[in-house]
Structure formats: C-alpha cells, structure tokens
N, C-alpha and C positions, 0 to 999 in steps of 0.2 A: 706596581713591578717599575713604571719607567723614575719612580722616587726612588728604588733601590738604582738603577742606575747610574743616576746622577750620583749618591752615596758614593757608589763605590769607585767611581769617576775620582771623587775628594779625596778618597783614601791612598789611591795611586797616587796624584797628583803630589800630595801631600808628604809622602814616602819619596817624591823625586827619583822615580824610580829611571833609567836610561829605556831609550825609545828601540826595541829590537826590529821590528818590520814583523812579515808575514805572519800569519797565522798558526802555521803546521799542524802535527796531530795526525793522526793514521787513521788513513780514511776507510778503510775497513772493508767488506767484500759485500756489497747488497747486489748483487747480480741478478737482474730479473725484475729488481723493484721498479715498478712504475708508479707510482702514487704517492702519495705523505703518508696514505692513512698507515697505520704500524707503531711500532717504539721506538724513537730514533736517540741514539746514545753519542753525548758530545765528545768530539775527537781534536776542535783546535777553537780558541778562542782568542780575537782581537779587538782592541779596545783603539779609537780612533779619535783625538779632541783639537783642532785644527792641524800645528805639526808637530803635536806629540804619538807616539803610536805604541802600543803596552803589547805584548806578545804572548802567548800561553805559559811558556815560564816564568815569564817576571810574576805573571795572575799567582800561577799556579804557589810561587814561593810566598806570594804575600798572604794568599789565603790560608794557608798547607793547607791545600784539597789537591787532587789529582783532578782531569780535565775534565775525565766522567763523572767525576760527582759535582761538577759546577750547574749542567744545567743537561735537561732532557726534556723531551717533546713526545707526548704522547696525541696520536692524531685517531680519531674514533671515523668509521667508515659512514656516519650520520651527520660527520658537519663540525663536532664537538672535541673536545679534546683539554689536554693539560699542558701549561709551559713550566716549566721548575728553572730556575735561575740562582743558583747559591739557596739561599734559606728560604726563598721566596716561591709562591708558587701561586698561578692565576689561572682560570679557565682559560678557554679561547673557542673560538669559531671559527671555521676555515671552509674559503671556498678557491677552487682552481681559475684563474684568469689567463689572459694569454702570454703574459711576462709571467707565467710560476703558480704561487700560492699567496695570497692575502690570509693572514693570520690576525684575529681582533681579539682584544683582551677589554671588551665593555667599550669603558668611553676611552681607554688609553690609547696610544696610535696605532695605527693599523703596520703591522709588521709584513714583513715580505720573505718570503721563501724559494731554492730555485734547485731542482735534480741537477746536478751536471754529473752527466757519468753513473758514477757509482758513489755522490757527495749529493748533501742533502745542504744549502748553504741559506744560513739566513743574517737579513741585516733587518737589527733595530736603531732608527734615526729617532734622538731627544733631543728636544730645547730646551737650554736654561739660561737662568739670567748670573752673567757673573763680570764683575766689575761696570755697570752701567750697562751692560751690551748683552744680547743674545746672544748664545753658543750653540754649536749645534754639535753631540758627541755621536756618535758611531759605535755601534756594538755589532760586529760580525763573529758569528759562531758557524761552525762546520760539524755535519753529525754524521754519523753509517747508522744503517738499519740493523735493529736488536727485535727483531721478533715481530709478530703481529701485537695489537692493541685490543689487552682485553682489562673490563674493568673490576669484575668479582675475584676472579681468581687467575693467579702471572699465569697458570699452564693452561686455560684455556683453551681448549679445540674441538670446535663441534662443526660437523655439517653433517646436515640433516640430508640422505635422499629425499626423493618425491614418495618413493615406499614408504620411507620412516615418517614422514609427514602425514601420510593417509591413514597408517598404522596409530600413530597418537590421535588424530582424530575419530578414529573409530572406536579408541579410551574414553574421549571424553566426550563424545553420544553412548555413553555405560555401556556398549559394546554390546548393544540387544541383538545382533545377527555376527554370524560366522559364516564363511562358505568354504567347505573342507571337501576335495578330491568327487567333487559333483553333487553334495550335500548341501543343502544348508537348513543351519540349527538357528532358532531363534523363535520370537513370539510372533506369532502368526498362526493363522489357520482357524481362528474364533467366528462362532456366528457373530460375537458383538463386542464392541467397545467396554472392557472391563475384564473378561474371561482373561484368567489368572494363567495361563498355559505355557506350557513351551515344546513346541514339535521337532517335527525334523522332517524333510520330504525332499524327494531325488529330483534335482533340477538341473534341463540341458539348455546351457546359453547358448543361442544362436542370434541370427535376426529374428525368428519367435523363437520365443521361452517356454520351452516343456516342463512342466510342473505334475511331478507325479503322485502319488498316492502321501497324505499328512500324516505322519504318526505319531503320535505323541507320547511324548518324554515324561510333562508332569501334567497333570491338570489343576493343580492348585500350586504352583507356583510358578513365577517369571523368571526369566533368564536376563543375568546382566556379565558385563566383560568376560561374552563367550572368544575363547582364542583356540587355536591347534598346534599340537607340537606332536610332532611324533607319530601322529598317527592315531592322536585321541583330542575330542574336543575338550579344556573347561572350560568352565562354570561357575557364576555363581546362582544359585536356586532359593531365592525366598519366597514365602510364604506371607510376609508381612515383613514391614520396617524392623522389627526386630527379633524377626528369624531366618536366618539364610543359614545356607551349606554351601562347602563347593564339592565339585562334582567332576570325574572325569568319564568320556562316555567314547566306544572305539569309534571312527568313522564307519559311520555309515549303519551306524545301531542306533537303538535306543536305550540300551540300560547305564544306568547311573553306577557308577562307584563313588561313594561321600571320603571324599579325601581329608577334609575339615569341617566341623559342624558346631565351632562358637563364630557364630554371628559374623563372619567374614563383611569386608565392606567392596573389597576393591581388589581385582585380579591381574596380575603381566607376569607373563614368563622370559626371563631373560637370559641367553643360554639353557645350560641345566636346573634353574634357579628358580622358584613361584614368588613374585614379590605380591605382597596382599598386605592390608589392611584388617587388622583383628578388630574383636568385641568395641577394643576404645578406641579404636581408628589409627594405633599405634601402628606402624611401617615393619613389617616382618619379612622375613623370608623361610621358603622352606625347600624339600627337594621334590619332584614330579609327584613321589607318592603320597606328600604329604607328612613324611617325618621330618625329623631334624629342624624344629622350628627355632629362630634365632629372632630377638628383637633388634631392628636396623635405628629407627626413629624412636624414641621414647615420649611422644608426645602426638595429641591427638592431628592427622592430617588429611587433607582432602584435595582431591585433586592428582592423588599423587605419584608420576610417572617419573622411570630412569629413562633418561635420555644416552644415548650413543655410549655419549664420553662418562657414563658411568659418574654423572650427576642426576641425582631426584630431585625433577622441579616439582611444589607443592602448595597447596594454601596453607596458611597457616589461622587455622581460626581462631586464637587466643589473641595473634597480632594482628585484628582488624582485617580479618582474611585478606590478608597481603599476601601474594608470592616470594618465597623465599628458593633457592639452591642452595643442595647437601650434597657434601660429596665425598661418597662411599667411601674414596681409600682413608681418608684421615676424618671423619666427623667435622669437617668444618661447615656450616653454616652462613649464610651470609641472608639477608633480605633485599628483595632488586627493584619494590618499588610501593606506595603509600595506596594502595586503589584496593577497595572491594574488588576481588579476581575470581571470575568463575569462567570454567571452563578453557586453560590454555594449550594453544595448541603454539607450536615451535615450528617458524618458515625462515630461513634465512638465518639471519642475524636477530631474528625477533621474535620474541614471542607476545604471538595474541592473545584477545581473550578479552569476557563483557565485562562488564561493569555500570552498575545501576546509575541511573539516571542522577538523581538524588536519595537521601537512606528511607530506603522502604518502599522506594520506586520497584513499578514492574515492570516499566522502561529500561532498554541499556542501549552504550552507547560499547560500541568497539575501540577500543584501546589499545594499544601494544605500547612492549619493553625493549630498549634496545640492549639486548645482554652483552653487550660490550662496554657499551658506554655507559647506560644506565638510562639512559634519555626517555621517556613515556609522553608519548602523544597520545591524542584522544580524536576519532572524529564523530567532533560534536554537532555535526550536521543532520546526523539519522537518529532519530531514537528508535532503536528495534525493538519491540515488544514480543520478541519469541527466543528463547533461549538458542536452540540449536545452529549452529552453523562449520561449519565442515572447507577443509584447503585439501585442495588436489589438484596436481598438474600448475601450482604456482597460481590458482584463482581460489577463492575464496566464495564458496556459496553459499546463500542465506534461507532460511523459511521463513522467509518476509515477506508477504502479500505474493503468495506465489514463491517460485527458486527464483534468484536474484543473484547472477554471477561477476565477478569482477574479478581482475589483476588485480594480485598483491603490489604490484606498483601503485595501483588506483586503490588503494586499501582504503582510503577516507574519503569518495566518491561516492559510493551509494545514493548520495541524494542528488546525483546527475543522471542517475540511471532512472528508466521506464522502466515500473511494475506495479502490476494487478495483479488480485485473484485470490484465492484462499491457502492460507499457510499448510503450508509440507515443512515437514523435517528430513532434511539429509540425512540420512542414520548409518549407513553403514556403504565401504566400498572397498574390493580387493582391486580395482585395475582392471575388472572384467565386468562381474557384477554388480549392480547396485541396489540400493533397497531403500525405498522414503516411506513416511509416514504419516499420514493425516493427522491432526485433531481429532476426527471423527473415530482414530483406530485405526482405519484403514490402509491394509499395508500393499504398497507395490514392490516390481522388481526389473528390474530392464537394465540390458548392456548396452545404454546409450550414456550419453553422460548424462546427469541430474536434472537439467533444463530439457532434456529432449522427451519428450511426452508419448510420443508417436511407435511406440510398441512396448508399454505398460502393460503388466500381468497383475492379476488383483491376486493377491496371496490371503483375503479374510483379514482378521480383526487383530491387534494386539491387543492386551492388557491398557 
C-alpha cells in the first residue's frame, strides 16, 4: 500500500499539477455513528508533499475516477477489515485509542483515523527517498458512513433474539423434547436406556414440578425435531437410521397423523412452511399438511437451519463438512469456513460450532466464525469430549464433566473454570422448563437454569 501511494504521488508530480488546497467532498449523513465499525465511502482526498498540495478535483481528473471510487474502508466488529485505495486493497486490523483509531496493514505503517462529528478523517504518512533525502508524503482521506459491514452478503442483516438463539440450540440438540401448553413431548418414560419410545405427559412447572401420567405415542420410534405450531406438535419419528416419518399430533393428545413418510432427516417450521431434509438429505419445503413439496437445496445438507433473515446455514458434507450460507431469495451460496463443523449455533455476530481436535478424534474444540468478517477463532485450551452444548441468555452451557456455564464474552475461557462430575447434556429449554439427559439415558426436568440441580424431577429413561 505504501508503494502504491508513492507511485501515485510520483505520477502527480510528473504531471506538475497545481496545488489547490483542501480535500473537499460531501461529508454525508452519519448521524448516530459512534464507532469505526461499518462500511465507509470516500468523500474527499488530499495529497501533500512538502509545499505541494493536491486536492480531490485534481486527483479525480488525473485518474478519471470519482472520489467515491478511489478509496473504501470496511471495519468489522472483530477488529479486522479491508482498506481499498484506487486499485489496491489490503487487509487491516484496527483498535480504538485515546486519540482515535489505529489501523495496521501488516508490516506497513500504522494509519490513524478519527471521527469528527459526522466525518471520518484518515491520515497516511509515508516516508520515501528522493534526490538523496528522506521525504514525507501525507495522504488525507475523508469518509462518510455507508452502512453496516458485511463480509459474505452485501445486504446481510441478522439480529437473533435470545428466544431465537434458544430455538436454534434446541434444534442443534436434535429437538428431542418440546413443551407445549403444559404438555411435555419427547423421549422419556422408559424403564432403561435404549427403549425407543416417544411419550407425552402433562407437566406443571413451578417450584415443585408435577408430572402426570406418561402416555405413549410410539413404543418403537424415537422422536427428533419436535416443534409446536398452531396447536400441533410436529416431529420426526424414527424406527431406525433408515426408516423415519414426519407426524403431527394435536397438543394434549397422542394420536399421530403421518404427513411425510419418505425418511425425513430434519424439520423446522418457518411461518406456514415446513423446511425438512428428505431421504437424500436435500433441503425441501412443504405446507403444514405435508403437501406441495418443493426442493430448495439440491445437494446433501446437514444441520440445516433457516435464520431469521431468510438465509440457510448448513454443513456441506461434500465440501469437507464445512459451513455454508444459502440465500433463499436468490440461491447464492457461500462457504464461510474451512473447519469440520458440528452443531452450529448463531449468537450475536458469530456462529459457534464444535470441530474435531484432529481427524477422527472424538474430542472437540469449540470454534466460532464471525458472520461479518469471516474471521475464525478456536478455543484450543480445552478439549471437549461430549458433543452437546447450548446457548441461552448469552451463556454457553457445556455438558462436559457436569454442567459448566460461561458467558459468550468468555467463550474461549472454559479452561479457567472449575468443573467436575458426570457428563450431562443440556437438551431443551423454552425459557420456562429445561430438560437434561445423562449418558445413562436418565432424563431430568427443571424450571431452574441448567446448572441448578436442586429441583430436578426424574422422567425415566430415553432411547
């Protein structure tokens, strides 16, 4: 980047342009902008070298470019970004200091930038040798705010509520339970681990939990992706890994109506549509009655989940089990990481997921990818030997040597926590009632947070 600036200055000096003073340019409206984070459009350019000064109009004429096409800055919330200058671009890192922002481009000189009212001012100082002496060239740019910074899609707009994060966590725990209108549905009530049954019971959630008679829905199928919608529970009931069906059950009842019998793998209801993976793991849709089936993604997808901004996040098995984003409105598909990725959960600007410590390993690291910048980080201080984790109320709950909770702000600090005990999986929460399962298959329900164990109610065993 520094060499480019010097080359630009040399061209200007060669053409002997007259000095004009000031940078000029439209400063734009950046009302409410309080940070460097975002996209910035150039509105003014000034070059200074000794007594010579060149402004926006001269530089526009010389290069045949409008000022907005000369420079652009993108600053992501994770402290990374990109600076484009003419036809060159450089990755940057940025931090906020006492006198503004410091922007670094690897081994290049550090740049400075400051917000002045509704304008971002950036200064680049570069030293170069000319006529046997060291000279300093100063390059000044002004910018206006051009919107939020997005890395994968230009119109990316996603804000997940705590409830939506919890719903995604339930789905990534395979949706073994759902609590609807006072009734708990799911895999519980068996006498021992391995009983492939799905049941229902009336549950009164209070300080003391009361569980009514357990009623059987199926004594040979286990339920996954249980979801309530418009007074019905929808679920996938599986007799084996290769034989499953999708059913709907009126809340409070146990009679199943099969609405899709061709071995579905996943289920999510968005509005008046069911998104599901078919027998070939293609993502499809159909109506709530199981009719009007349409294919959405014509390839095998795993962990598919439709986000609130109508983007599907999924694992592409054929692409190294990496994560992809797919836009429903135009079919654009982008790969967002290079890691084997299991159980993705979006919270804030990040998608969190488990990745194997090494190929074939049963131990995993928690990893995250910034959905704006694409930056990937790994919490490599702790190897986790259990798959399930859950995000609720901006806290990550691990079923690792007991139940361990850390704030999402401390997402990589599990190694600093004290934990001991038997493994237990946080499998379901609706904010009122929570279900946990031990490796032995024992199922517990509580109205406390996951790590509180003073009012657990045993529900029998699961499959």
